[in-house]
Backbone bond lengths (Angstrom), bond angles and torsions (degrees), N, CA, C in turn:
res aa  C-N    CA-C-N  psi(-1)  N-CA   C-N-CA  omega(-1)  CA-C   N-CA-C  phi
1 M - - - 1.462 - - 1.523 109.66 -
2 T 1.286 119.26 127.83 1.442 123.30 178.97 1.506 109.74 -86.15
3 D 1.371 117.42 170.63 1.425 122.05 -178.60 1.509 113.65 -65.31
4 T 1.358 114.85 -23.02 1.467 119.01 -177.05 1.516 112.43 -91.70
5 Q 1.333 117.39 -7.88 1.448 119.88 -177.90 1.518 109.01 -91.15
6 P 1.368 116.24 138.17 1.450 118.21 179.03 1.514 111.41 -69.13
7 A 1.365 116.32 149.78 1.454 119.31 177.90 1.513 109.94 -70.60
8 K 1.325 117.41 139.23 1.428 122.45 177.43 1.515 110.14 -75.91
9 S 1.336 115.42 151.00 1.427 120.31 -175.48 1.524 112.64 -62.21
10 G 1.333 116.87 -28.32 1.459 120.86 -179.18 1.526 113.16 -89.82
11 D 1.296 118.19 1.46 1.444 122.82 -177.97 1.529 109.87 -72.31
12 P 1.363 118.10 122.80 1.455 119.69 178.41 1.528 113.11 -57.42
13 G 1.340 116.19 -34.16 1.451 119.16 178.74 1.517 111.87 -64.48
14 A 1.344 116.07 -40.03 1.436 120.24 178.46 1.534 111.50 -67.15
15 A 1.302 115.89 -37.71 1.450 120.49 177.61 1.531 111.40 -63.65
16 R 1.322 116.16 -40.04 1.465 120.51 177.93 1.522 110.88 -65.53
17 L 1.341 116.40 -42.12 1.458 119.00 179.13 1.525 111.37 -62.76
18 A 1.329 116.92 -41.36 1.462 121.32 177.92 1.537 109.35 -64.83
19 A 1.311 116.86 -42.13 1.457 119.24 178.85 1.512 111.95 -66.57
20 D 1.349 116.80 -35.95 1.460 120.57 176.52 1.539 111.21 -62.17
21 R 1.325 115.64 -42.12 1.453 119.75 178.33 1.548 110.55 -63.42
22 M 1.339 115.18 -42.44 1.458 119.24 179.01 1.545 111.09 -61.38
23 L 1.327 114.94 -44.10 1.468 118.94 178.25 1.519 112.65 -62.91
24 R 1.345 114.67 -44.10 1.469 118.97 -179.46 1.500 110.74 -64.72
25 R 1.311 119.89 -43.02 1.469 122.22 -179.93 1.510 111.19 -68.25
26 A 1.308 119.62 -34.51 1.449 121.79 177.39 1.526 109.76 -64.74
27 A 1.328 116.61 -41.67 1.477 120.97 178.11 1.512 109.70 -65.66
28 Q 1.314 118.67 -41.50 1.457 122.38 179.82 1.529 110.16 -64.40
29 A 1.345 116.50 -38.79 1.478 119.10 -179.94 1.510 110.09 -62.83
30 W 1.379 115.93 -44.10 1.463 118.19 179.23 1.517 110.59 -61.86
31 F 1.321 116.30 -43.72 1.452 119.73 -178.15 1.533 110.72 -61.23
32 C 1.304 119.01 -42.20 1.444 121.12 178.10 1.504 112.27 -59.67
33 V 1.341 117.51 -44.23 1.482 122.48 179.13 1.530 108.79 -64.51
34 A 1.378 115.73 -46.17 1.447 120.03 179.74 1.508 111.98 -60.42
35 A 1.338 117.20 -40.39 1.463 122.38 -178.88 1.509 110.50 -61.87
36 I 1.346 116.16 -42.55 1.482 119.80 177.25 1.521 110.24 -63.07
37 G 1.344 115.86 -46.09 1.454 118.43 -179.09 1.481 113.97 -65.18
38 Q 1.324 116.78 -38.23 1.482 119.06 -179.44 1.508 111.17 -73.68
39 T 1.332 117.60 -31.41 1.458 119.70 175.12 1.488 110.77 -65.72
40 A 1.342 116.70 -37.09 1.492 120.47 176.80 1.524 108.87 -65.57
41 F 1.309 116.88 -38.98 1.502 121.49 179.33 1.527 108.95 -62.51
42 V 1.323 118.03 -43.64 1.465 122.31 178.54 1.511 110.21 -63.61
43 W 1.319 116.57 -40.94 1.447 121.04 178.99 1.534 109.85 -58.62
44 M 1.336 115.84 -46.43 1.479 118.97 179.80 1.507 111.07 -62.78
45 I 1.320 118.32 -41.51 1.485 121.06 179.92 1.500 110.73 -59.43
46 L 1.339 115.75 -47.34 1.472 119.04 -178.01 1.503 110.70 -69.60
47 A 1.342 118.41 -40.46 1.465 121.10 -175.99 1.511 111.65 -69.59
48 H 1.332 116.78 -36.49 1.463 119.21 -177.76 1.530 113.75 -95.56
49 Y 1.359 114.65 -66.89 1.481 119.00 -177.51 1.505 111.94 -68.16
50 G 1.352 116.54 -41.53 1.472 119.41 -179.56 1.504 111.70 -61.79
51 R 1.321 114.86 -48.55 1.496 118.34 -176.80 1.537 110.51 -65.95
52 K 1.331 117.00 -41.60 1.466 119.95 179.92 1.533 110.05 -63.85
53 T 1.315 117.13 -39.63 1.463 120.02 -179.79 1.515 112.32 -67.32
54 V 1.348 116.57 -45.28 1.461 120.02 -179.52 1.532 111.63 -62.87
55 S 1.348 115.43 -35.57 1.480 119.23 -178.60 1.534 112.01 -82.13
56 G 1.328 117.80 -5.70 1.437 120.86 -179.85 1.521 114.07 82.67
57 D 1.302 118.45 7.57 1.463 123.53 -179.32 1.541 109.42 -90.23
58 M 1.325 117.72 67.59 1.426 121.28 -177.98 1.532 113.12 -62.39
59 A 1.318 114.68 -37.18 1.481 120.54 179.43 1.525 110.44 -60.64
60 G 1.357 115.99 -24.92 1.453 120.17 -179.64 1.517 114.14 -70.26
61 W 1.344 115.55 -12.76 1.489 117.68 175.44 1.521 109.67 -57.94
62 N 1.339 116.77 -34.76 1.454 121.53 -175.58 1.516 113.43 -77.77
63 D 1.364 117.65 -0.57 1.453 119.95 175.20 1.516 110.39 -64.79
64 K 1.332 115.94 -26.08 1.450 120.58 173.42 1.527 109.43 -84.42
65 P 1.311 119.27 120.51 1.459 121.59 -172.93 1.532 112.11 -69.57
66 I 1.313 115.00 170.17 1.470 126.78 178.38 1.534 109.80 80.01
67 I 1.330 118.14 -62.60 1.451 119.89 -178.22 1.521 110.94 -83.74
68 K 1.340 116.13 127.05 1.463 120.74 175.26 1.513 108.17 -104.98
69 G 1.319 114.43 100.83 1.470 118.93 -176.95 1.512 113.91 -90.30
70 Y 1.341 115.66 -37.10 1.440 119.69 -176.12 1.546 111.11 -96.32
71 V 1.319 117.15 129.78 1.433 122.65 174.35 1.519 108.08 -125.51
72 A 1.321 119.26 118.28 1.459 123.32 -177.82 1.534 109.96 -57.31
73 G 1.343 115.16 130.58 1.439 120.63 178.01 1.498 116.76 84.98
74 D 1.345 117.63 -7.54 1.452 120.80 -179.65 1.521 109.34 -103.01
75 S 1.337 115.19 76.48 1.479 119.69 -175.47 1.513 112.43 -62.35
76 L 1.315 118.14 -44.26 1.451 122.23 179.97 1.527 111.48 -63.05
77 G 1.316 114.80 -47.40 1.476 118.18 178.71 1.505 113.00 -63.67
78 N 1.330 118.22 -38.44 1.445 121.52 177.38 1.528 111.08 -64.59
79 L 1.346 116.39 -41.74 1.448 120.50 178.11 1.522 111.17 -62.28
80 L 1.312 115.66 -46.30 1.478 119.81 -179.78 1.532 111.74 -65.37
81 F 1.330 116.77 -34.77 1.469 119.62 176.17 1.524 109.62 -63.47
82 A 1.300 117.18 -46.14 1.475 121.72 -179.34 1.515 111.06 -60.23
83 V 1.319 116.42 -44.55 1.463 121.09 178.58 1.524 109.88 -65.07
84 H 1.314 116.68 -43.18 1.484 121.24 -178.41 1.509 109.45 -60.79
85 V 1.329 117.63 -50.34 1.468 120.83 -175.58 1.519 111.70 -66.83
86 L 1.328 116.68 -43.45 1.471 118.41 -177.04 1.526 111.51 -72.93
87 L 1.319 118.17 -29.19 1.460 118.50 173.88 1.512 112.94 -68.90
88 A 1.328 116.25 -17.54 1.463 118.96 174.41 1.525 111.37 -61.03
89 V 1.299 117.46 -30.14 1.469 121.50 174.81 1.541 110.38 -62.90
90 V 1.327 115.90 -46.17 1.444 121.00 -177.99 1.526 110.50 -64.61
91 V 1.343 117.02 -47.80 1.463 120.28 -175.00 1.529 110.88 -70.51
92 T 1.326 117.24 -33.04 1.477 119.15 179.26 1.529 111.09 -68.76
93 L 1.326 115.62 -50.73 1.463 119.29 179.98 1.531 111.68 -66.13
94 G 1.363 116.42 -38.42 1.461 119.48 177.96 1.514 111.22 -64.00
95 G 1.339 117.46 -40.08 1.466 119.75 178.97 1.507 111.47 -64.42
96 L 1.319 117.49 -40.67 1.483 119.91 178.35 1.517 110.72 -62.94
97 M 1.331 117.76 -42.29 1.458 120.94 178.77 1.524 112.31 -62.62
98 Q 1.343 117.12 -34.24 1.440 120.48 178.92 1.516 113.98 -62.90
99 L 1.331 115.05 -26.00 1.476 119.09 -175.44 1.507 113.02 -95.44
100 V 1.308 118.83 1.62 1.462 121.23 178.97 1.506 108.86 -84.99
101 P 1.335 118.05 114.00 1.478 120.89 -176.65 1.545 113.15 -59.64
102 A 1.331 117.50 -35.14 1.465 119.45 -177.28 1.515 110.80 -63.55
103 I 1.336 117.36 -36.34 1.476 121.40 179.04 1.537 109.46 -67.04
104 R 1.325 116.72 -44.44 1.462 120.32 179.28 1.531 111.34 -61.69
105 A 1.346 115.92 -38.62 1.465 119.70 -174.55 1.519 112.88 -82.43
106 K 1.337 116.52 -41.49 1.468 119.48 -171.40 1.537 113.68 -101.28
107 A 1.327 115.64 -17.90 1.479 117.67 178.75 1.518 108.84 -138.71
108 P 1.360 116.27 68.42 1.465 120.84 -177.20 1.512 113.11 -60.78
109 A 1.351 118.53 -33.75 1.458 119.69 177.85 1.508 111.63 -64.76
110 L 1.343 116.41 -41.77 1.467 120.86 176.70 1.519 109.59 -62.79
111 H 1.334 117.45 -42.75 1.451 121.98 178.29 1.541 110.71 -59.11
112 R 1.339 117.39 -44.42 1.446 119.53 -179.12 1.520 112.01 -65.98
113 W 1.331 118.06 -43.41 1.443 119.82 -178.12 1.532 112.35 -71.56
114 T 1.327 114.85 -37.02 1.452 118.49 174.43 1.517 110.53 -61.79
115 G 1.338 115.70 -39.91 1.475 120.11 177.94 1.518 111.84 -62.62
116 R 1.356 117.07 -41.03 1.465 120.36 -179.73 1.551 108.37 -63.72
117 V 1.322 116.03 -45.72 1.474 119.95 179.62 1.509 110.16 -61.50
118 F 1.345 116.86 -42.16 1.452 121.34 -179.42 1.511 111.22 -59.68
119 F 1.329 117.08 -51.57 1.467 120.37 -175.52 1.526 113.07 -69.27
120 V 1.322 117.34 -38.96 1.471 120.09 177.18 1.518 109.29 -63.92
121 T 1.348 115.96 -45.42 1.462 119.91 -179.02 1.530 110.34 -64.30
122 A 1.337 116.25 -43.98 1.463 120.16 179.73 1.542 109.91 -59.95
123 F 1.341 116.51 -41.61 1.470 120.09 -179.36 1.526 110.71 -64.36
124 V 1.337 116.42 -45.78 1.456 121.48 179.74 1.522 110.29 -62.22
125 M 1.354 116.40 -44.66 1.455 120.56 -178.58 1.530 111.31 -64.67
126 A 1.314 115.82 -39.47 1.483 119.35 -179.35 1.528 110.40 -64.35
127 L 1.354 116.30 -44.64 1.452 119.51 179.09 1.558 110.23 -65.63
128 G 1.331 115.58 -42.35 1.458 119.37 178.94 1.519 110.89 -65.21
129 G 1.323 116.45 -40.52 1.457 119.56 178.25 1.535 113.09 -63.69
130 L 1.326 115.23 -38.03 1.487 118.88 176.83 1.540 109.92 -63.94
131 W 1.329 116.19 -41.27 1.474 119.97 -179.66 1.537 109.21 -65.39
132 L 1.360 115.18 -45.85 1.469 118.73 -178.12 1.527 110.71 -63.43
133 T 1.321 117.09 -35.14 1.448 121.16 -179.10 1.535 111.81 -72.21
134 C 1.342 114.28 -43.85 1.489 117.88 -175.16 1.509 113.17 -92.20
135 G 1.311 118.16 -24.14 1.460 120.91 -173.05 1.515 114.93 -99.86
136 R 1.313 117.81 -7.18 1.482 119.81 178.93 1.533 109.14 -124.59
137 P 1.322 117.58 142.52 1.472 120.79 179.52 1.527 112.20 -80.89
138 T 1.333 117.60 47.66 1.457 119.79 -175.57 1.524 113.70 -113.44
139 Y 1.333 117.38 -0.72 1.450 118.75 179.64 1.513 110.02 -71.89
140 L 1.336 116.39 153.36 1.460 120.39 -176.99 1.503 113.75 -76.66
141 S 1.314 116.27 -34.02 1.478 122.43 178.40 1.517 108.92 -159.52
142 L 1.319 116.04 160.18 1.468 119.90 178.05 1.521 111.83 -63.52
143 V 1.309 114.97 -37.04 1.476 119.58 178.34 1.522 110.47 -62.44
144 S 1.335 115.82 -47.65 1.481 121.12 179.35 1.526 110.22 -60.87
145 A 1.339 115.72 -43.20 1.485 120.51 179.07 1.510 110.54 -60.97
146 G 1.321 117.47 -43.57 1.448 121.21 -179.30 1.517 113.06 -64.03
147 L 1.324 116.67 -41.23 1.449 120.77 -177.37 1.550 111.34 -69.84
148 V 1.343 117.16 -40.49 1.463 120.04 -179.94 1.541 108.18 -71.25
149 S 1.342 117.81 -30.45 1.456 119.49 178.44 1.538 110.30 -68.66
150 L 1.343 116.96 -38.74 1.449 120.45 175.87 1.532 110.67 -60.68
151 N 1.309 117.02 -39.83 1.457 122.03 176.52 1.544 109.38 -59.07
152 G 1.345 115.40 -43.97 1.472 119.16 178.87 1.504 113.12 -62.11
153 V 1.332 116.46 -39.74 1.465 120.86 179.68 1.542 109.38 -64.67
154 L 1.309 117.69 -40.55 1.474 120.19 178.83 1.539 110.30 -65.93
155 I 1.304 117.43 -36.53 1.470 120.09 177.61 1.540 109.74 -61.57
156 L 1.293 117.21 -45.60 1.461 122.14 177.95 1.532 110.59 -59.83
157 A 1.304 116.07 -48.98 1.483 120.55 -176.10 1.537 111.00 -63.98
158 F 1.330 116.85 -46.42 1.472 120.36 -178.63 1.494 112.52 -68.26
159 S 1.334 118.07 -37.75 1.442 121.67 179.47 1.527 111.00 -65.00
160 V 1.344 116.54 -43.05 1.459 120.18 178.72 1.522 109.85 -62.44
161 Q 1.314 117.87 -44.16 1.461 121.44 -178.38 1.537 111.03 -64.87
162 A 1.311 116.72 -42.42 1.459 120.47 -179.48 1.534 109.47 -62.94
163 W 1.314 116.29 -42.94 1.487 121.34 179.48 1.527 108.53 -62.95
164 R 1.324 117.67 -47.33 1.485 119.97 -178.56 1.512 111.99 -60.17
165 M 1.318 117.30 -40.23 1.452 121.54 179.31 1.507 112.20 -66.01
166 A 1.344 115.20 -37.21 1.470 119.73 -179.96 1.544 109.25 -67.94
167 V 1.317 117.20 -43.04 1.463 121.32 178.10 1.524 111.74 -61.38
168 A 1.356 115.13 -37.37 1.447 120.99 -179.20 1.526 112.00 -82.07
169 R 1.329 117.99 1.91 1.488 123.60 -179.96 1.520 111.43 60.56
170 R 1.299 117.07 28.34 1.459 120.88 175.50 1.545 105.31 -96.21
171 I 1.346 113.01 80.38 1.460 121.45 -167.67 1.540 112.50 -62.82
172 D 1.319 117.38 -42.52 1.464 119.79 -178.87 1.529 110.47 -64.29
173 A 1.325 116.52 -44.14 1.461 120.32 178.07 1.539 110.43 -65.08
174 H 1.356 115.11 -40.39 1.488 118.83 177.23 1.514 109.75 -58.50
175 R 1.329 117.61 -45.23 1.452 120.89 -179.32 1.509 112.24 -57.61
176 R 1.331 116.75 -43.62 1.459 121.67 -179.64 1.536 111.01 -62.32
177 W 1.325 115.46 -48.83 1.468 118.57 -177.58 1.513 110.95 -70.08
178 A 1.331 116.70 -31.55 1.476 119.18 178.58 1.538 110.39 -67.96
179 L 1.318 117.21 -36.89 1.471 120.70 177.21 1.535 110.08 -67.04
180 R 1.323 115.11 -39.60 1.467 118.14 177.73 1.530 110.73 -63.62
181 A 1.342 115.68 -43.29 1.463 120.11 177.72 1.504 111.56 -62.17
182 Y 1.328 117.97 -41.61 1.470 122.19 178.39 1.510 110.53 -57.85
183 L 1.314 117.23 -47.36 1.481 120.61 -178.26 1.550 110.51 -67.22
184 A 1.304 116.41 -41.17 1.469 119.79 -179.67 1.528 109.95 -63.85
185 V 1.339 116.98 -43.50 1.453 121.81 177.65 1.514 111.73 -58.36
186 N 1.322 116.33 -36.31 1.462 121.74 -178.65 1.525 114.22 -88.93
187 G 1.332 116.56 13.84 1.454 118.93 178.43 1.498 113.54 -58.48
188 V 1.356 117.42 -37.40 1.454 121.48 177.81 1.512 110.47 -63.93
189 W 1.308 116.85 -42.19 1.455 120.50 179.29 1.550 110.53 -66.40
190 V 1.329 116.90 -44.95 1.454 122.00 -179.54 1.538 109.46 -60.97
191 L 1.309 118.60 -39.21 1.471 122.52 178.72 1.522 109.75 -56.74
192 R 1.327 117.39 -48.64 1.450 120.13 -177.71 1.527 111.03 -65.19
193 V 1.306 116.68 -38.32 1.466 120.43 176.54 1.533 110.23 -64.09
194 A 1.362 115.56 -44.51 1.457 118.85 -179.12 1.538 111.74 -64.65
195 L 1.305 117.03 -38.62 1.480 121.36 178.76 1.524 109.37 -59.41
196 M 1.319 115.82 -38.55 1.466 120.54 -177.17 1.554 112.88 -79.73
197 V 1.305 115.79 -6.93 1.489 119.16 168.39 1.518 109.41 -93.41
198 W 1.345 115.51 -45.90 1.445 118.52 -174.82 1.538 113.33 -69.16
199 A 1.321 116.23 -45.90 1.483 119.57 -175.50 1.537 114.13 -56.55
200 P 1.364 118.13 -50.98 1.463 118.47 179.63 1.557 112.38 -65.60
201 L 1.340 116.71 -38.29 1.462 119.12 -176.07 1.534 113.25 -69.98
202 T 1.341 115.97 -30.59 1.466 121.08 -174.76 1.517 113.32 -115.35
203 R 1.351 115.52 2.80 1.447 121.40 -178.08 1.535 111.22 59.51
204 G 1.349 113.05 34.01 1.479 118.96 174.28 1.504 113.77 79.46
205 W 1.325 118.65 21.46 1.483 119.06 -178.36 1.521 110.11 -61.36
206 G 1.314 116.45 134.99 1.468 121.64 174.08 1.516 113.21 76.16
207 M 1.344 117.63 15.60 1.455 120.90 -178.10 1.504 111.09 -117.86
208 D 1.335 117.06 147.36 1.473 121.16 171.12 1.503 109.20 -143.57
209 R 1.308 116.12 175.30 1.461 120.44 -172.97 1.536 113.89 -76.15
210 T 1.339 117.01 -7.23 1.466 120.21 176.79 1.535 110.98 -101.52
211 L 1.330 116.29 5.97 1.472 121.50 -179.81 1.525 111.81 55.11
212 S 1.316 116.21 36.86 1.465 119.95 179.50 1.539 112.30 -120.43
213 G 1.330 117.97 7.99 1.425 120.66 175.59 1.522 110.62 -72.88
214 P 1.318 119.27 165.75 1.466 120.80 -178.74 1.523 114.20 -57.46
215 A 1.315 116.99 -41.33 1.452 120.73 178.01 1.537 110.58 -67.38
216 D 1.360 114.77 -41.56 1.477 119.27 178.92 1.509 111.17 -58.55
217 I 1.338 116.29 -45.59 1.465 120.52 -178.63 1.525 110.46 -62.53
218 A 1.339 115.39 -46.17 1.469 119.87 179.75 1.505 112.32 -61.62
219 L 1.323 116.66 -42.87 1.462 121.51 -178.45 1.512 111.71 -67.73
220 Q 1.349 117.49 -39.35 1.451 120.49 179.27 1.535 110.91 -64.61
221 L 1.347 116.17 -39.98 1.445 118.71 178.87 1.550 111.36 -72.24
222 C 1.324 115.20 -42.01 1.455 120.45 -179.84 1.507 113.94 -67.27
223 A 1.367 115.49 -22.11 1.463 118.43 -176.24 1.505 112.76 -62.02
224 Y 1.347 118.85 -25.95 1.419 119.85 174.48 1.522 114.69 -118.04
225 V 1.345 117.43 -21.49 1.444 119.79 177.75 1.519 112.62 -76.81
226 L 1.318 117.76 -47.35 1.471 118.86 -178.87 1.537 113.08 -63.73
227 P 1.320 120.77 -43.59 1.477 119.06 174.65 1.507 112.95 -56.81
228 L 1.360 116.90 -38.06 1.467 118.65 179.39 1.518 110.74 -69.53
229 V 1.315 117.83 -34.68 1.493 120.62 176.10 1.507 110.20 -66.09
230 V 1.319 117.58 -45.37 1.469 119.87 179.24 1.536 109.96 -63.42
231 L 1.333 117.25 -37.84 1.464 120.25 176.24 1.521 111.63 -59.66
232 E 1.318 116.88 -42.48 1.481 119.58 179.63 1.508 109.84 -63.39
233 F 1.303 118.20 -42.22 1.464 121.24 175.79 1.552 109.64 -58.46
234 Y 1.310 115.59 -44.58 1.489 119.70 179.86 1.517 112.74 -62.14
235 L 1.352 116.23 -46.60 1.451 119.10 -178.40 1.537 110.94 -64.08
236 R 1.298 117.38 -39.05 1.468 120.67 178.91 1.523 111.90 -70.45
237 A 1.328 116.63 -35.50 1.446 120.50 177.29 1.536 110.26 -66.69
238 Q 1.298 117.72 -37.33 1.462 119.98 176.60 1.524 112.67 -58.89
239 E 1.339 116.07 -37.76 1.453 120.07 -178.11 1.526 112.99 -87.26
240 S 1.303 117.47 -13.51 1.460 121.56 -175.31 1.516 111.90 -71.34
241 V 1.334 116.48 147.82 1.462 121.30 174.35 1.513 109.91 -91.00
242 S 1.326 118.47 -1.80 1.437 122.25 -177.40 1.512 112.00 -88.84
243 A 1.312 116.46 117.05 1.472 120.27 177.68 1.534 110.10 -66.22
244 K 1.318 117.51 -31.96 1.446 120.58 178.35 1.518 112.48 -64.13
245 A 1.357 115.57 -40.01 1.467 120.32 178.61 1.512 110.16 -65.74
246 K 1.306 116.73 -41.87 1.455 120.63 179.50 1.538 111.89 -62.32
247 R 1.362 114.88 -43.48 1.452 119.06 179.79 1.544 111.28 -66.38
248 A 1.310 115.65 -36.95 1.469 119.89 -179.67 1.550 110.87 -63.62
249 V 1.344 115.87 -44.11 1.473 119.19 -179.49 1.527 109.05 -71.55
250 A 1.338 118.17 -34.76 1.459 120.30 177.36 1.573 108.28 -61.39
251 G 1.316 116.76 -40.13 1.445 120.34 177.50 1.543 111.93 -64.02
252 L 1.345 114.11 -40.65 1.478 118.21 177.01 1.527 110.73 -62.19
253 L 1.338 116.98 -43.85 1.448 121.22 178.60 1.545 111.89 -62.64
254 A 1.317 114.96 -37.42 1.476 119.50 176.07 1.512 111.83 -59.70
255 L 1.345 114.57 -44.65 1.489 119.95 178.73 1.525 109.72 -63.16
256 V 1.364 116.00 -45.09 1.451 119.66 179.84 1.518 111.46 -62.19
257 T 1.325 116.14 -36.23 1.465 120.52 178.36 1.522 112.41 -63.95
258 V 1.315 115.31 -42.33 1.470 119.67 178.43 1.534 110.62 -64.12
259 L 1.317 116.13 -45.76 1.467 119.89 178.19 1.521 112.03 -62.94
260 T 1.345 116.45 -39.31 1.457 120.78 178.94 1.528 110.02 -64.28
261 A 1.335 115.88 -42.86 1.470 119.82 179.87 1.545 110.75 -62.14
262 L 1.335 116.63 -41.53 1.459 120.37 178.74 1.523 110.28 -63.27
263 G 1.353 116.20 -42.99 1.454 121.08 178.89 1.494 112.97 -66.46
264 V 1.310 117.96 -37.31 1.478 121.73 178.97 1.518 109.41 -65.19
265 V 1.317 117.64 -43.56 1.441 119.88 179.08 1.525 110.98 -63.28
266 G 1.319 116.21 -43.73 1.460 119.84 177.96 1.521 112.08 -63.43
267 A 1.346 117.47 -40.02 1.444 121.17 -179.46 1.512 111.60 -65.28
268 V 1.340 115.41 -42.20 1.478 120.63 -179.23 1.544 109.64 -65.64
269 V 1.314 116.11 -42.95 1.470 119.51 -176.24 1.511 112.09 -73.80
270 I 1.332 117.35 -41.86 1.452 120.57 -171.27 1.516 112.94 -100.63
271 L 1.336 118.51 -49.49 1.441 121.38 -172.44 1.526 114.06 -85.64
272 W 1.335 117.29 -43.42 1.449 119.91 -170.60 1.508 114.56 -105.30
273 G 1.361 116.95 -31.36 1.449 119.96 -173.46 1.530 115.15 -51.70
274 P 1.338 117.80 -46.67 1.458 119.17 -179.54 1.527 115.09 -62.19
275 Y 1.326 116.12 -17.12 1.473 120.76 -177.49 1.535 112.60 -109.56
276 M 1.337 116.35 6.46 1.442 121.02 -177.68 1.535 112.47 -97.32
277 L 1.319 116.04 -3.08 1.475 118.81 -175.48 1.523 110.47 -93.91
C-alpha cells in the first residue's frame, strides 16, 4: 500500500489507527467533564472559603458541613487550613493547564513553570494536609484520617518522582508520574463526585456522617486508587498494538466519563451550589 492509497477496512494498521482515535477521544471527553467539575470546585472554594477568609469570618468556614476548618484558639491551625484550602485553587487550575496539549506544544516555557508551581504546591498541600489530619482533632474518624493520609503520602511520592524524571529529561516517565500525581492530588475532588453518584443510586447505603461506614471507607480508598488503576489501563492501551485492547479501555473511559458527569452534576447541585453564590 502506498502513502496515497486509502487503508483497507480489514487492514490491522487501519484498525489500530481507528482504535487509537477512539481511545484518544474517550480520554479527551473525560478531561472535558473533569475540567468543568474541577472549575466548579474552584468556584465553590473561592466563593465560600475565599470570601470568608478575606472578610475575616474564619468561623464561617464551618457553615459548610462535614469539614471543620475553624477551631477557636488554634491560630496556627486556622492559618494552615486557610492556606491549604486556598492553595487547592492553584493546584487544581495548574493541574488542568498541565494536561492541555496546546500549552505543552505552543508554550513550553509556560508548561514548565506551571508544572513547577503545581508540584511545589501539591507537595506543600500534602504536607499541610498530613499535619492538619494528624495534628488537629478535626477529623471525622480514625479510618477517614488514615485514608486521607495515605492519599497525601501518594501525592508526595508521585510529585517527587515526576520532578526527578523531568530533571533527568526522561519525558515519557515524567508524563506518567505527572499524571499519577494529578489524579492523586484530585482524590478529594473525586471523592465528592463519587459520593454524589453512590448516594442517589443506593439511597446512602453504607454511609454515615463520620465517613466511617463500609461504603464511605470503600469510596475514600477508591477515590484515588481506582483513577490510578484506570490510568494504568490507559497508558498500557496507548502502547498496545491490540486494537481490541484500545477499544476496551476506550469503553471503560466512556463509562467513567458518564459516571463523572453524573457525580459533577450532583456535586454542583447538592454539595457546592449553595456555597457558590
